[in-house]
C-alpha positions, 0 to 999 in steps of 0.5 A, a space after each residue: 663785657 661784664 655786667 656793670 652791676 656785678 662788678 664787685 663779685 669780680 675785684 680781683 679783675 677790677 681792681 687788681 691793686 686793692 687789699 681785697 684783690 691782695 687777699 685773694 692772691 694770698 688765698 691762691 698762694 696758701 692753697 698752692 702750698 698745701 701739697 706741692 707732691 701733688 698739687 690741688 687740681 679741683 677745688 670746691 668752696 662751700 658755706 653753710 648758709 646763703 650769702 656768706 661770700 662762696 661764689 664771689 670767693 671762687 669767683 675771684 680765686 679763679 681770676 687770681 689763677 688766670 692772672 697767674 697764667 693758669 688755664 682755668 675752668 669755673 663750673 656752676 654746680 648750682 643746679 638749683 639756683 645758679 648765679 655764675 652765668 649772671 656774673 659773666 653776663 652769659 646765656 645759661 641755655 647749655 652747660 653742666 646739666 646738659 652734660 650730666 643729662 645729654 652725656 655731652 662733653 665738657 668742652 662742648 658747654 665750656 665758654 670763654 670769658 673776657 678774662 684770658 685763661 678763665 673758662 665758664 661752664 654755667 649750670 644749663 637748664 635747672 633739672 628736675 633731679 640735681 642731686 641724682 645728676 651730681 651723684 652720677 658717674 658722668 659727673 666724675 667724667 666731666 670732672 676727669 675731662 676738664 683736669 685734661 684741659 685745665 691747670 685747675 677746675 673750681 666749682 661752685 654749689 649751693 650751700 651745705 646745710 641746704 641740700 646734699 648737692 654741695 656735699 657730693 661735688 666736695 666728693 669729687 674734689 681735691 679740697 674744699 674751702 669753708 667760706 664764713 662770713 664775719 656777721 652772718 655766719 652762726 658758728 653751730 651752723 658752720 660747725 655742722 657744715 664742717 662735720 657734713 663735709 667730713 662725713 662724706 670725706 671731703 678734705 676741708 683745706 681751710 677757712 675763708 673769713 669773709 667780712 673783716 674790716 680793713 683801713 678805710 672800712 674796706 672788706 677783706 678775706 682772711 684765710 686760715 688753714 683747717 687744723 689737722 
């Protein structure tokens, strides 16, 4: 059962006909048509700072893919301040950190959710060396394992400018969606985050503009493809 106080983080499931939900489906479609010859299989969302809507974007994108009939695995790669287990009201006693530290198979910590086709890998216990674990070769093995089990793998992580973890995660992904909040994000920080992602050769797919206003004062998400 979904936690009542976090339902707003899953609007695409709770209110599928809302303008916000339609925006997430549009984002899904944009990503599907970026490269039809080599579809994106592993995607992360990044933001310069916290509170810009990165995790909410990933959760709803995952739901949008699942609603289309895709098999989706959502990973909490934030090994410092994990949140996805709260969103899905799941235990965090075992997860990604166990895979990386104890060499468990990804399928051993993957669990189903209340949403058909959507599976969750929580962060697991917070380790003392998150960056080192994410930089390990075993992280790449986990991602490759999951590509064999799912149509789409989505990985959450900390803000880009806070720690190096999100840049490490981006290096394992086919692309990065940069989330920017209209009233919270600072232009110079967003630019710096994009530069840092590109410095590790991450493929920035585009920008999700969060906090736009719609009729009836409803917040919507707008996607803009990154310039080549």
